[in-house]
BASE-671532 format. One record per residue (C-alpha): residue number from 1; residue in one letter; y, x, z. Coordinates in pm, 1 decimal. Example, Ala and Ser with C-alpha at 12.3 -4.5 7.8 and 13.67 -1.06 7.14 Angstrom:
BASE-671532
 num residu       py       px       pz
   1      a   -450.0   1230.0    780.0
   2      s   -106.0   1367.0    714.0
end
This chain:
BASE-671532
 num residu       py       px       pz
   1      x  -2452.9  -4451.6   1776.1
   2      x  -2408.1  -4442.1   1395.8
   3      x  -2095.7  -4300.5   1251.7
   4      x  -1889.8  -4539.8   1044.5
   5      x  -1813.8  -4406.3    692.6
   6      x  -1488.7  -4583.1    591.9
   7      x  -1471.6  -4400.7    261.5
   8      x  -1702.1  -4314.1     22.1
   9      x  -1670.9  -4138.9   -322.8
  10      x  -1755.5  -4381.4   -626.9
  11      x  -1924.7  -4215.3   -907.1
  12      x  -1670.4  -4359.7  -1149.4
  13      x  -1394.2  -4217.5   -956.4
  14      x  -1550.7  -3854.5   -946.3
  15      x  -1612.6  -3894.0  -1337.9
  16      x  -1246.8  -3998.7  -1376.7
  17      x  -1133.0  -3706.2  -1154.6
  18      x  -1346.3  -3447.9  -1372.5
  19      x  -1202.1  -3556.5  -1680.0
  20      x   -848.5  -3539.2  -1532.8
  21      x   -918.9  -3203.2  -1429.8
  22      x  -1065.5  -3084.8  -1767.2
  23      x   -689.6  -2952.5  -1843.6
  24      x   -693.2  -2703.0  -1555.1
  25      x  -1037.8  -2608.3  -1461.2
  26      x  -1328.9  -2408.8  -1583.3
  27      x  -1651.9  -2600.2  -1574.7
  28      x  -1811.6  -2312.7  -1368.9
  29      x  -2157.4  -2160.5  -1461.9
  30      x  -2490.4  -2230.5  -1278.2
  31      x  -2646.3  -1889.5  -1289.5
  32      x  -3010.3  -1796.7  -1226.2
  33      x  -3011.3  -1509.3   -972.8
  34      x  -3294.5  -1284.4  -1051.6
  35      x  -3228.1  -1065.2   -728.0
  36      x  -3242.9  -1369.9   -500.1
  37      x  -3526.6  -1537.5   -687.1
  38      x  -3729.4  -1202.1   -649.5
  39      x  -3619.5  -1151.8   -249.7
  40      x  -3716.8  -1536.7   -145.6
  41      x  -4003.6  -1620.0   -408.4
  42      x  -3806.8  -1924.8   -537.6
  43      x  -3588.8  -1991.0   -816.5
  44      x  -3237.8  -1954.7   -708.6
  45      x  -2912.0  -2079.0   -942.2
  46      x  -2566.9  -1994.4   -820.1
  47      x  -2287.6  -2216.6   -884.9
  48      x  -2017.0  -1996.9   -967.5
  49      x  -1717.4  -2130.9   -834.0
  50      x  -1599.7  -1796.0   -766.8
  51      x  -1515.9  -1772.1  -1129.7
  52      x  -1271.8  -2074.8  -1121.3
  53      x   -907.7  -2001.7  -1253.7
  54      x   -778.8  -1969.7   -875.4
  55      x  -1095.2  -1798.0   -752.2
  56      x  -1206.3  -2117.3   -590.1
  57      x  -1295.7  -2459.5   -587.9
  58      x   -968.1  -2568.5   -424.6
  59      x   -783.2  -2632.5   -736.9
  60      x  -1018.4  -2948.0   -797.5
  61      x   -905.5  -3148.0   -498.3
  62      x   -514.4  -3012.9   -485.0
  63      x   -482.6  -3117.9   -841.9
  64      x   -670.0  -3460.4   -824.1
  65      x   -453.6  -3540.0   -515.2
  66      x    -90.7  -3458.8   -678.9
  67      x   -192.7  -3633.8  -1016.8
  68      x   -269.6  -3957.0   -812.4
  69      x     71.1  -3953.0   -679.2
  70      x    356.4  -4199.1   -822.8
  71      x    650.1  -4085.4  -1032.3
  72      x    876.2  -4147.7   -731.1
  73      x    649.1  -3943.0   -471.4
  74      x    627.2  -3664.1   -733.5
  75      x    985.0  -3687.9   -774.8
  76      x   1017.8  -3594.4   -384.6
  77      x    776.4  -3278.5   -429.7
  78      x    456.4  -3183.2   -226.6
  79      x    419.5  -2980.8     80.4
  80      x    102.8  -2799.4    224.6
  81      x    -15.6  -2548.6    464.6
  82      x   -240.9  -2293.9    418.2
  83      x   -335.9  -1928.4    454.6
  84      x   -557.2  -1881.7    112.6
  85      x   -736.1  -2103.8   -146.4
  86      x   -583.2  -2406.7    -62.1
  87      x   -239.9  -2300.2   -111.4
  88      x   -354.5  -2108.4   -450.5
  89      x   -476.3  -2439.7   -583.2
  90      x   -149.3  -2633.0   -503.7
  91      x     50.6  -2363.5   -607.4
  92      x   -102.7  -2359.4   -991.7
  93      x   -125.1  -2755.8   -973.9
  94      x    252.2  -2771.7   -919.5
  95      x    315.6  -2512.5  -1193.8
  96      x    112.4  -2692.4  -1434.6
  97      x    250.6  -3056.7  -1345.4
  98      x    632.1  -2922.4  -1330.0
  99      x    647.9  -3050.6   -943.9
 100      x    830.0  -2886.3   -667.0
 101      x    598.8  -2759.4   -369.4
 102      x    666.9  -2597.5    -60.3
 103      x    389.8  -2390.4     87.5
 104      x    390.9  -2288.1    461.7
 105      x    170.7  -1963.9    536.0
 106      x    129.5  -1831.0    854.5
 107      x    338.2  -1500.4    903.7
 108      x     46.7  -1261.5    930.3
 109      x   -103.8  -1369.3    599.5
 110      x   -198.1  -1055.7    377.4
 111      x     51.2   -981.5    107.5
 112      x   -176.0  -1006.3   -155.1
 113      x   -247.0  -1379.7    -71.3
 114      x    120.8  -1446.7    -48.7
 115      x    143.6  -1273.0   -400.1
 116      x   -118.8  -1488.5   -549.8
 117      x     30.8  -1814.8   -430.5
 118      x    379.6  -1712.6   -584.3
 119      x    199.9  -1606.4   -915.0
 120      x     32.4  -1927.2   -943.2
 121      x    322.5  -2131.0   -859.8
 122      x    590.4  -1934.6  -1046.6
 123      x    925.7  -2103.3  -1007.7
 124      x    805.3  -2445.2   -887.1
 125      x    673.0  -2334.7   -576.1
 126      x    877.6  -2188.8   -246.4
 127      x    666.2  -2013.2      4.3
 128      x    767.7  -2025.9    353.6
 129      x    591.0  -1777.3    624.3
 130      x    606.1  -1948.8    949.1
 131      x    449.3  -1883.0   1288.4
 132      x    160.5  -1655.1   1382.1
 133      x   -123.1  -1879.4   1323.6
 134      x   -228.3  -2179.7   1056.7
 135      x   -142.7  -2464.6   1349.0
 136      x    196.6  -2295.8   1344.4
 137      x    259.8  -2344.6    965.1
 138      x     63.9  -2678.5    966.1
 139      x    338.8  -2776.4   1228.5
 140      x    620.3  -2640.0   1022.4
 141      x    504.3  -2811.8    700.5
 142      x    469.8  -3172.2    901.2
 143      x    838.6  -3128.3    992.6
 144      x    924.3  -3045.6    641.1
 145      x    744.4  -3332.3    497.3
 146      x    915.4  -3581.8    761.1
 147      x   1263.3  -3450.6    690.9
 148      x   1219.0  -3439.0    291.9
 149      x    990.2  -3760.5    258.6
 150      x    744.6  -3515.7     66.3
 151      x    380.9  -3578.8     32.0
 152      x    145.3  -3370.3    214.6
 153      x   -159.7  -3244.4     39.8
 154      x   -437.4  -3185.2    306.8
 155      x   -668.5  -2921.6    237.4
 156      x   -972.5  -3148.7    306.8
 157      x   -918.6  -3460.1    480.9
 158      x   -802.1  -3673.1    195.6
 159      x   -980.9  -3930.2    -36.1
 160      x   -850.2  -3796.0   -360.8
 161      x   -911.2  -3408.5   -234.4
 162      x  -1257.9  -3504.8   -160.9
 163      x  -1295.9  -3657.9   -489.8
 164      x  -1203.2  -3334.3   -649.8
 165      x  -1434.2  -3143.4   -487.8
 166      x  -1685.3  -3377.7   -568.0
 167      x  -1681.8  -3285.8   -945.6
 168      x  -1855.1  -2965.6   -835.4
 169      x  -2132.7  -3169.9   -773.3
 170      x  -2107.2  -3357.2  -1095.9
 171      x  -2131.1  -3060.7  -1302.3
 172      x  -2410.4  -2946.4  -1103.7
 173      x  -2639.4  -3232.0  -1183.0
 174      x  -2534.9  -3216.1  -1530.7
 175      x  -2598.9  -2876.4  -1572.5
 176      x  -2937.2  -2818.5  -1372.1
 177      x  -3242.8  -2843.7  -1629.3
 178      x  -3457.4  -2868.3  -1309.3
 179      x  -3505.5  -3087.5   -995.9
 180      x  -3319.0  -2950.7   -721.1
 181      x  -3518.0  -2938.8   -402.1
 182      x  -3281.6  -2734.4   -189.4
 183      x  -2889.1  -2727.7   -228.1
 184      x  -2689.6  -2496.7      5.6
 185      x  -2300.6  -2560.5     60.9
 186      x  -2041.6  -2376.6    274.7
 187      x  -1865.4  -2592.9    500.7
 188      x  -1514.9  -2549.8    641.9
 189      x  -1315.4  -2871.9    714.9
 190      x  -1571.8  -3055.9    501.0
 191      x  -1376.6  -3160.7    177.2
 192      x  -1652.5  -2960.9    -42.6
 193      x  -1951.4  -3084.9    158.2
 194      x  -1852.1  -3406.7    197.5
 195      x  -1771.6  -3475.2   -177.8
 196      x  -2069.9  -3269.3   -345.6
 197      x  -2344.6  -3422.8   -121.8
 198      x  -2202.9  -3765.9   -138.5
 199      x  -2260.5  -3737.0   -546.5
 200      x  -2594.6  -3561.0   -484.6
 201      x  -2739.3  -3814.3   -288.8
 202      x  -2649.2  -4079.4   -533.3
 203      x  -2796.1  -3870.9   -837.3
 204      x  -3049.5  -3668.4   -661.5
 205      x  -3150.0  -3819.5   -345.9
 206      x  -3486.9  -3617.0   -301.5
 207      x  -3229.0  -3276.1   -297.7
 208      x  -3221.1  -3112.6     80.4
 209      x  -2880.5  -3070.7    130.9
 210      x  -2784.9  -2803.8    408.4
 211      x  -2428.8  -2731.2    517.4
 212      x  -2354.4  -2372.0    605.0
 213      x  -2086.7  -2276.0    848.9
 214      x  -1985.5  -1961.0    999.5
 215      x  -2135.5  -1911.6   1397.1
 216      x  -1783.2  -1828.7   1504.2
 217      x  -1643.1  -2153.1   1394.2
 218      x  -1918.8  -2429.1   1412.6
 219      x  -1662.5  -2738.5   1414.8
 220      x  -1911.8  -2957.8   1195.4
 221      x  -2206.5  -2840.8   1382.8
 222      x  -2086.2  -2905.6   1722.0
 223      x  -1927.8  -3247.3   1559.4
 224      x  -2313.6  -3335.0   1445.5
 225      x  -2440.2  -3245.5   1799.1
 226      x  -2208.2  -3504.0   1955.0
 227      x  -2214.4  -3742.0   1699.6
 228      x  -1797.1  -3751.0   1666.1
 229      x  -1546.6  -3512.4   1535.3
 230      x  -1486.4  -3245.8   1829.8
 231      x  -1186.5  -2979.1   1868.8
 232      x  -1324.8  -2622.7   1959.9
 233      x  -1107.8  -2451.9   2172.8
 234      x  -1118.0  -2107.2   2026.1
 235      x  -1279.9  -1979.8   1695.2
 236      x  -1356.1  -1647.9   1499.2
 237      x  -1111.0  -1643.4   1242.1
 238      x  -1300.1  -1387.4   1019.6
 239      x  -1433.6  -1637.4    784.2
 240      x  -1087.1  -1717.6    696.0
 241      x  -1185.7  -1997.4    415.1
 242      x  -1425.3  -2188.2    670.3
 243      x  -1271.7  -2118.8   1004.1
 244      x  -1113.9  -2461.0   1124.2
 245      x  -1127.8  -2554.1   1486.3
 246      x  -1169.3  -2927.8   1371.7
 247      x  -1313.4  -3105.7   1071.9
 248      x  -1159.1  -3400.2    910.0
 249      x  -1183.4  -3756.0   1002.4
 250      x  -1265.0  -3871.2    703.1
 251      x  -1504.0  -3575.4    548.5
 252      x  -1724.7  -3607.9    907.4
 253      x  -1880.9  -3929.7    838.5
 254      x  -1980.5  -3857.1    480.7
 255      x  -2101.7  -3532.4    609.8
 256      x  -2307.8  -3681.8    877.3
 257      x  -2431.3  -3917.6    635.5
 258      x  -2542.5  -3707.2    358.8
 259      x  -2615.6  -3347.0    497.6
 260      x  -2961.7  -3327.8    607.6
 261      x  -2885.5  -3072.7    872.7
 262      x  -2586.2  -2773.0    913.4
 263      x  -2700.7  -2436.9    980.4
 264      x  -2508.5  -2154.0   1135.2
 265      x  -2476.8  -1784.0   1002.8
 266      x  -2337.1  -1490.1   1193.4
 267      x  -2058.0  -1320.2   1077.7
 268      x  -2239.9   -974.5   1048.0
 269      x  -2499.0  -1134.2    856.9
 270      x  -2234.6  -1272.3    625.4
 271      x  -2088.7   -899.5    566.2
 272      x  -2433.4   -788.6    477.2
 273      x  -2465.3  -1063.1    210.0
 274      x  -2124.5   -991.4     68.6
 275      x  -2230.6   -634.4     58.4
 276      x  -2553.3   -701.8   -122.8
 277      x  -2421.8   -952.1   -376.1
 278      x  -2153.4   -691.4   -487.5
 279      x  -2426.3   -406.6   -487.2
 280      x  -2699.3   -610.0   -656.6
 281      x  -2518.5   -848.3   -846.0
 282      x  -2207.8   -714.3   -909.1
 283      x  -2026.4  -1044.6   -764.2
 284      x  -1744.5  -1013.9   -546.5
 285      x  -1690.7  -1287.2   -270.1
 286      x  -1479.4  -1369.9      0.2
 287      x  -1663.8  -1436.0    349.3
 288      x  -1676.7  -1813.0    296.7
 289      x  -1797.9  -1784.5    -32.2
 290      x  -2117.3  -1599.7     58.9
 291      x  -2213.8  -1836.1    354.6
 292      x  -2479.7  -2038.1    116.2
 293      x  -2662.1  -1711.4     24.3
 294      x  -2609.3  -1556.4    372.2
 295      x  -2848.4  -1849.4    536.6
 296      x  -3116.7  -1801.6    290.8
 297      x  -3314.8  -1573.7    542.5
 298      x  -3334.3  -1865.4    766.6
 299      x  -3501.1  -2092.4    501.6
 300      x  -3732.7  -1839.8    361.2
 301      x  -4056.9  -2028.2    425.7
 302      x  -3917.6  -2369.9    316.4
 303      x  -3755.5  -2242.3    -26.1
 304      x  -4044.8  -2040.0   -126.4
 305      x  -4161.1  -2157.9   -451.3
 306      x  -3878.6  -2422.2   -490.9
 307      x  -3567.4  -2474.3   -694.7
 308      x  -3272.7  -2374.9   -494.9
 309      x  -2887.8  -2403.4   -546.8
 310      x  -2635.8  -2179.2   -375.3
 311      x  -2252.8  -2320.8   -394.7
 312      x  -2026.5  -1961.5   -416.3
 313      x  -1703.9  -2109.6   -299.3
 314      x  -1466.3  -1846.3   -363.5
 315      x  -1383.0  -1473.3   -433.8
 316      x  -1020.5  -1439.0   -280.7
 317      x  -1134.3  -1124.9    -66.3
 318      x   -864.7   -861.1     29.3
 319      x   -945.4   -521.4    -42.9
 320      x   -812.9   -401.5    288.9
 321      x  -1098.7   -576.9    434.8
 322      x  -1348.9   -366.7    306.7
 323      x  -1395.1   -130.0    602.4
 324      x  -1391.1   -420.0    859.7
 325      x  -1690.1   -609.5    631.3
 326      x  -1891.3   -274.2    618.3
 327      x  -1872.8   -204.9    983.8
 328      x  -1959.2   -584.9   1096.0
 329      x  -2246.2   -543.9    856.4
 330      x  -2366.9   -212.5   1026.5
 331      x  -2327.9   -355.7   1381.7
 332      x  -2523.4   -643.4   1269.6
 333      x  -2807.7   -465.0   1115.2
 334      x  -2809.1   -234.4   1447.0
 335      x  -2722.2     75.9   1230.2
 336      x  -2384.7    170.1   1414.3
 337      x  -2340.9    230.8   1749.2
 338      x  -2069.6    355.2   1973.5
 339      x  -2096.3    533.7   2310.3
 340      x  -1870.3    706.8   2554.1
 341      x  -2022.4   1035.9   2570.4
 342      x  -1984.5   1261.2   2903.4
 343      x  -1930.4   1599.6   2751.5
 344      x  -1968.2   1931.7   2991.4
 345      x  -1644.2   2118.6   2945.2
 346      x  -1793.0   2408.4   2852.8
 347      x  -1852.2   2603.7   2511.0
 348      x  -2142.0   2485.5   2290.3
 349      x  -2192.8   2137.4   2482.5
 350      x  -2093.9   1959.9   2140.4
 351      x  -2311.2   2193.7   1939.3
 352      x  -2594.0   2119.6   2157.2
 353      x  -2521.6   1783.5   2121.7
 354      x  -2528.4   1794.1   1739.6
 355      x  -2854.3   2012.5   1711.1
 356      x  -3051.9   1846.0   1998.8
 357      x  -2964.3   1486.3   2058.1
 358      x  -2891.7   1373.2   1708.8
 359      x  -3177.1   1307.4   1472.0
 360      x  -3191.0   1455.7   1120.3
 361      x  -3037.6   1122.2    942.4
 362      x  -2793.3   1041.0   1258.6
 363      x  -2433.1   1056.5   1144.6
 364      x  -2137.1   1103.9   1351.1
 365      x  -1850.1    877.2   1190.8
 366      x  -1617.9    854.9   1465.9
 367      x  -1504.1   1099.6   1730.5
 368      x  -1221.0   1093.9   1971.6
 369      x  -1173.1   1357.3   2240.8
 370      x   -940.5   1538.9   2463.7
 371      x  -1001.0   1834.9   2677.6
 372      x   -928.5   1727.5   3043.4
 373      x   -801.1   2022.9   3279.6
 374      x   -965.7   2095.9   3592.8
 375      x  -1263.8   1859.1   3524.8
 376      x  -1643.8   1911.8   3478.3
 377      x  -1719.7   1638.1   3237.4
 378      x  -1471.7   1493.5   2957.8
 379      x  -1538.6   1151.2   2789.0
 380      x  -1570.0   1136.5   2391.3
 381      x  -1567.3    807.8   2223.5
 382      x  -1832.4    852.1   1942.4
 383      x  -1946.3    625.6   1654.5
 384      x  -2301.7    715.7   1521.9
 385      x  -2461.0    561.5   1229.1
 386      x  -2794.6    548.5   1169.8
 387      x  -3037.9    532.5    874.4
 388      x  -3275.7    292.3   1020.9
 389      x  -3251.4     71.9   1331.6
 390      x  -3591.5    220.9   1456.4
 391      x  -3396.4    556.5   1513.3
 392      x  -3191.0    395.4   1780.9
 393      x  -3445.0    423.5   2112.8
 394      x  -3517.9    768.5   2021.5
 395      x  -3170.9    863.6   2019.5
 396      x  -3083.9    675.8   2339.2
 397      x  -3364.3    882.8   2504.9
 398      x  -3264.4   1221.5   2392.0
 399      x  -2901.9   1129.4   2520.6
 400      x  -3049.9   1015.3   2881.3
 401      x  -3274.9   1328.3   2916.8
 402      x  -3011.4   1571.5   2837.5
 403      x  -2742.9   1375.0   3036.1
 404      x  -2520.0   1315.3   2771.6
 405      x  -2476.3    915.4   2792.6
 406      x  -2202.9    774.8   2970.6
 407      x  -2135.4    398.8   2831.5
 408      x  -2295.0    212.5   2549.4
 409      x  -2015.1     13.6   2418.9
 410      x  -2188.7   -223.0   2159.6
 411      x  -2336.9   -433.8   2466.3
 412      x  -1983.4   -464.3   2618.1
 413      x  -1771.6   -693.4   2381.3
 414      x  -1439.4   -674.0   2575.5
 415      x  -1440.9   -295.7   2616.6
 416      x  -1577.3   -277.6   2235.7
 417      x  -1294.0   -464.9   2107.3
 418      x  -1028.7   -290.8   2293.6
 419      x  -1108.6     43.1   2205.2
 420      x  -1257.9     28.3   1876.2
end
């Protein structure tokens, strides 16, 4: 059964949106990546939406939507629900246009993001922290809209928002002095992927367009599989800029029509890409912003010798997440391992473990132990970082030989999540 597309962005409307946006956005660079090109044997360029004025592409859709409203609608203000980039886009748009905006955000939203929204919106915006989840904030925003007859600015499922995001594709086609063989797009609710893929299929029909989602929130992938919009029961919210339970009713048919496929990226792999992009290229990205480069390993054979573009969608990362990102990366790369070790309660046991069980490059990075009275053995929680994943089996063998191994926690996610 074919998916019916009821809305399709027209090129002329996207061009009008781009002219409209020229007052508030940067035309972000299309930048050649030497490191990625060398690694994959391809010519890889990065569309740097992470350098946008609000550090993501979201300003495009928000501003285009708000400026499409009538004077009467504008006088009643706008409202949105968001935990991140969309909120900043709406806030900045409200400030530039002198429109009253109310932005509902979940109470656990990091202070850095709340402060950014207030900074961009200044006295035009009121931030309301409501509930524990995005769904709670969304419900509160809907209630406010109904009570005040305000206009709700959806983060992705709106024609004007999609047309605004589609301007990324217009710039991309204009700036690329080469034929684009592969285009990799991050996918959340589908606003960016719907808009950009629609434009590119018209202007560059031979380009293969790949949507990329986090494996822990595969809403578009599952919708593709079932040929209809599905709602996921639960998701991993780590990739907050792309973690949605349900994609848009408007965005899905456009993506189904214009994306060649949707690929999934493990959150650990994404963390490794975040680190390598910073270490190798000095580019700071948020998790969703790195989806398009994290997926390249899956396509290394297809893209060899090709012209490739990856859209870096945003850089609003909270520095307090750095340690979590590093740990997820190490776990994915099989360099970080957690154990419950049964230590004999005698003098010298720890010294024996360090001297005879650990390898020369193994490093203890976590250690919790309390001596128990009247027991022969006492359990210790130990985290060990390896230099190479090939060092793991020899370490495990030495633990077993010397009767130190108790539980290996990496393979027990429930226990691991509770203890670590």
